[in-house]
C-alpha positions in Angstrom: -31.4 82.0 -8.3 -34.3 84.4 -8.1 -36.6 84.6 -11.6 -37.5 88.0 -13.3 -35.2 90.2 -11.3 -32.5 91.3 -13.7 -33.8 94.3 -16.5 -34.0 93.1 -20.2 -30.6 93.6 -22.1 -30.7 95.1 -25.3 -28.6 95.6 -28.5 -28.2 99.2 -27.9 -27.6 102.1 -30.3 -25.0 104.3 -29.0 -25.0 107.7 -31.0 -22.9 110.7 -30.3 -23.4 114.6 -31.3 -20.6 114.6 -33.9 -22.4 111.9 -35.8 -20.8 108.3 -35.0 -22.9 105.7 -34.3 -22.0 102.3 -32.9 -23.6 99.2 -31.3 -23.1 97.4 -28.1 -25.2 95.9 -25.2 -27.0 97.8 -22.8 -30.2 97.8 -20.4 -31.8 100.8 -22.9 -32.5 100.4 -26.6 -30.9 103.9 -27.7 -28.3 106.1 -25.9 -27.2 109.3 -27.0 -23.8 110.7 -25.9 -22.5 114.3 -25.8 -18.7 113.0 -26.9 -16.9 110.1 -27.9 -13.6 108.5 -28.8 -13.9 109.9 -32.0 -14.3 113.6 -31.2 -12.8 114.0 -27.7 -9.7 115.8 -27.7 -7.7 113.5 -25.8 -8.1 110.8 -28.5 -7.9 112.8 -31.0 -4.6 114.8 -30.4 -6.3 118.0 -30.6 -5.7 118.5 -26.8 -4.5 121.7 -25.9 -1.6 122.3 -23.4 -0.7 125.9 -24.5 -3.3 126.8 -21.9 -1.7 125.2 -19.0 1.7 126.5 -20.2 0.4 129.9 -19.9 -1.3 129.4 -16.7 2.1 128.7 -15.3 4.1 131.3 -17.0 1.6 133.7 -15.4 1.8 132.3 -11.8 5.4 132.6 -12.2 5.7 136.1 -13.3 3.0 137.2 -10.2 5.3 135.1 -7.8 8.5 136.7 -8.7 6.8 140.1 -8.6 6.0 139.2 -5.3 9.2 138.4 -4.1 10.8 141.2 -5.7 8.4 143.6 -4.2 9.1 142.0 -0.4 13.2 142.2 -1.2 12.7 146.0 -2.3 10.4 146.8 0.7 13.0 144.9 3.1 15.9 147.0 1.3 14.1 150.4 1.7 13.1 149.7 5.3 16.9 149.0 6.3 18.2 151.9 4.6 16.0 154.6 6.5 17.6 156.5 9.2 16.9 155.1 12.7 14.7 158.0 14.5 16.2 159.1 17.9 
């Protein structure tokens, strides 16, 4: 095995923007994070699903309006008198 090819391993201090800190292992002495398991919406239960539901409802309304418009155009074209 080759000597001196591996990076130095530290007890890394991890710190999040929310103020949470913990110690783990890594190749750098300190590491800053934007988001961690204490402040991430998925882990805290504050994940917003209303936006998704609202998007689906809006899509369904647009799709129904498009189908209704096509039906109305088809009905209008079939009720016109043929030109002789």
